[in-house]
N, C-alpha and C positions, 0 to 999 in steps of 0.2 A: 885777629880778625882785624883787616884794614878799614882804614876809613877812606869814604870817596877821594875826599883831598889825597890821602896818602896817595893812593892809586893813581889817579889824575897826574901828579907831581912826577912821580917815578914814570909815566908813560913820557911825560914832557923832555924827562932827561935821557929819555931811550934806553932804559930800563923797562926789559920784558920780559914776561912770563910764558910759558911756554899753554898754560891755560888758565882761562879768568873764567870763575862760576860766579855769575850775578845773580842774587836771587834777592826775592823780598816783597813785603808790600806795597811798596813805595816804587813806581815804573820810574820817577825821573833821573833818579841818581842811575839806574841801569843804564836808560837811552843816553845819558850824559858819557859813560865811560866809553860804550859799544862803541857810540858815535862817535868819540875822539877817536879812538883804534880805528874805526871804517876810512876815517876822513884823513888820518895823518901816520900811519905807520908807514903803507908804503906809496911812495911815488905817482902819480895817476899814469904814467906808463908803462910800471909794474900790475896797476892793479886788474887787467885785462886778464892777466893768465895768473897770478896769482893771491885775487881775492874771490873767496867764496862765500857766498850768503845762501843760508837754506833755513826753514822754516819747522818745526818738531814735530806739526803732524803731515811732513810729507816725506821723511825720514827716519830711522832708527841708527840706535847705537853701534851697531857692526859698517854701517856706511857711513856714518860722521867718522870715526876711525880710521876708515880706508881713505877719507879725506884727507886726515889732516896726518894721515904719515906719508904725504906724497910730499917727495922734495920739493922747493921755488926753482922757478925758470927765470936765470939771469937773476936774478937777488938773490937777498940774507935771507928774508923772512916771505912765509905767504900767511897770511890770515883768514880763518875759517871763524865764521861765524853765525851761530845758531840762536833765530830769534824763535819766540812763543816755544820755549824748549820747555816747560811745562807740561806740554802737551806729550812728550815723549814716555813711553811706557818702556820702565824696565831702567831707570837711570843709571841703574846701579854697575850695570853692565860696562861703564866708563871705569870702572878701577882700574881694569889691564890695561888703560892707555895712560893713567894718572900716575902707574907704580915705572912707566918708562916712554915719557912723552917728547916727543921730537922738537928738541930746542929750536929747532929753523921754522916751526909753526907756532903762531900765536890762536889757541883755539878758545873762543868766547860761546859761553853758555847766558844766555837771555832766559833767566827763570822767573817770570815775574806773578806777584798776587801770591805766592807761596813758596815757603821754605823746605829744604828737604829737613831731616830727621838728623839734628845733631849728638842723639847720642851711635847712631851708627858708625861704622867703620869707613864707611863711604865720605860722610861728613869729614870725621878727625882726618882722613889723607888727605882730602881735598884742602883744608884747611893748612894741613903741614907741608903738604909738597905745591899745590897752588895759591892762587890769590883767589878764596872765596870772602865775598862780600855781600852783606845782609843790610838791604837797603832795608832799613825803618819809616815808618809812619810818622813824623814829628810828632809829639802831643799840641794842642790847641795852646797853650801858654809859649810853648817854642816859636810861632808859625813868624810874629812880629820881629825875634830879632833875626828867623832863617829870610825876613825881606830884606831886611838891612844889611845880611850879609850877601846878598845876591845884587843888593844896590851897590854895593861896596865892590864886589868885583867887575862892576860895569863903570867901575868910575866917578859915582855919586854918592852923596847923601842924600839919605829919606829921613824927616823928620819923624817923632814918634805919630800924633795924628795922622800922618800920610800912610804911616805903616798898618796900623791899628786899622785904617781907613779899607787898605787892600784886604787886608784880612779877614775882615768882618764881611765883605764883597766877596771875596775869593774864595775862602776857608782855606781848606788845609790843602789845597792843588797845586802841588809846586810846580807840576809845568804849565798849568795858566798862570802863576806868578810869574813865572821866567818870560813868559810869552808877552804880559804885559810890561814888562820892564823891558823887554827888549824892543817893545812898539815905539819907549821913551826913548833910550837910544839916538832910534832916528831921526828923531826933533830937539834932544835938548844937545848945548856942548858937556863935552868931558866937566867933571865936578860942580856939574849942578846941584845944588839941591831940592830933592821933586817934595812939596808940597801938598797939599790938599786941592788947592787950585789948579797945579799944574794937571793932578790926577783925575781931575772934573775935566778939563779944557783937552787931555789927550786920549785918553782912556776908555771918559764916556760915562765914569761912576758918578752918580750924583749923591752928594751927601745927606740931603735931604730927601732921599726918597730911596732907603732902603729896609731893608725887614727889623734890622736892629735900631732904626729910627721909630720902627712903629713901636717896637718894644719901647722903648723911651716913651714915645708919646703915650703908651698906654699904660704906663707906671705913673706917670703928670696927669691922669686921666682927662689928657688933651682929646678935646672931641674931631674940635678941628683940622687939628694936627694929622690924626688917627685916620677921620676918612680920607682927607688932602691924599695921605700917602698911599692907601689900600683902595683909593678911584683910580690912582696911576697907577698902580698896579695891574689894576682891571681893566685899565686903555690900552698894557703893554704887556701881554701874556707871554710873549716868546721869550722875553728879558726878565720876565718877573714869574714864572711855572709856579703852581700852588705846593706842586710835592715839596720843592725846597724851602717857601715861604712856613708851610704849617710843619716842616720838620724842624726848622728852626725856630718856630714858636712851641713847638712841645718840649725841644730842648731847653730852651729858657725856663717855663713854667716846670719844666721838673725839678731843674736846678735851684727853684724856688722853693718848690716843696721840700727837698733835701737839706737846704739851708734852715729852715724851720727844724727841724730835727736834729741838726749839728750843736752838742753839746759845747764844742769848742769854737765859736765864733771870732774866731781873732783872723785877719788878713790874710796871714801866711795859710794857716788849716781851712781859710774857707777856699782859698786859690789851691791848693793842694787837694782836696776832697772832690772840688767841683771842674778839675782840671780847667781852670781857667788861669787868666792875666793877674796878677794879686794888684793891679790896677782897677781893674773891676769888679774886686771883692764889697769896696761899698755901694757900691751900686747893686747887687744883691742884697743887701743890709737894708735898701730904702725898698727895694723890691718888696721885701717880705713884710713891712709893713704897710704896705698898698696893697699886698694881697694877702690878706692872712690864709692860715691853712684849709679853712673850707673854704673858701673863694677859691685860691690855686685848687683843690680838688676839682670844683667845678667847671673851671678852665680848664683843666686837662679834660674832663670828660667832655666837653663839649670841642675838644680839637680833634677826638675822639670819632665823633659824633660825624664831625665834618671832615676829615680824612673820609669815612667809609661814605659819603653822599659824594665827595668827589671823583670816588671808582664806582658810579651809577650806582649805588644801593641807595633806594627810596628815595632816588631822583633821576628823573626822567629828563629833563629838560632845563635846569638850573644850570647855566654858566658857571664856570670857574670863579669868575670873576664878581660875581653877583654871591656865591656862595662865601667867598671871601669879606665879602661887605655886610651879609648875615652875620659873620660871625666875631667880626671886630665891632659889631653896633651890639652885641650880648656879651660882649667880654664887657664894652663900656658899662653897661646898664644892669648890670648885676646887683 
């Protein structure tokens, strides 16, 4: 199975395949490959007659095959892109076309958020006779390296602290990360180094007011900073939705609880088990000292209680901001 870079390299060298089946959980690479084909295979003059984009909810496989079997008009190729292909019933009916495709057609399936069964003949034939690509979501501990690669592709360098800040704020959403780096490319000259100050100035991410800074403040028992951050969250609820903050806090304290029960607490094993960057392993050793097992369990119980309250259970009028303030107060005063 080819990688995204290999597929894009072939496309840039005009090495085309009759069928591209792009599937998987991470939509970023599926969009990147399909967008490149849409934008670059045909000249603008040829697109009107030789480029067709359909959606899985509107077509079936016989209709797609019928389109794919047309010959291009005054062009070497036609491009047929099937978006939202995961909505098509009986996708295996494509088998007859895979066995005998039209070489002048580039038929592209964007099969997002799921994969086909690799054990079946259909998948095996796709892998042999077409370009089959599985877009997997990178593990959390791989995201900073992905950010470095994205910056390099745009002719920038990004230092470690800045890449970790983007990771902490944007998580594993590659499309968001790419979009934010694209914004920087509009204001920064090529070969610039991206640092925390640039991210704060141009992207609007404040290193001082993130859920990760809240975790660090709670770890240190810093009441002033914890309250400063949670008050900022309460004043800016659209940028700091409670569901995201709760999810991050729950993940953080769940990992601390897991750490307590690890027989091997070496940095490499902690990173592997908790699925974090080794750089953060020592932070969890500190967190385990600050939050013993019983306290960690009580905090996880609190998080569950306030998650339910945020959804309106036993809570008719308290805002999300006030709930967060209550939650942080209780964590700090166990």
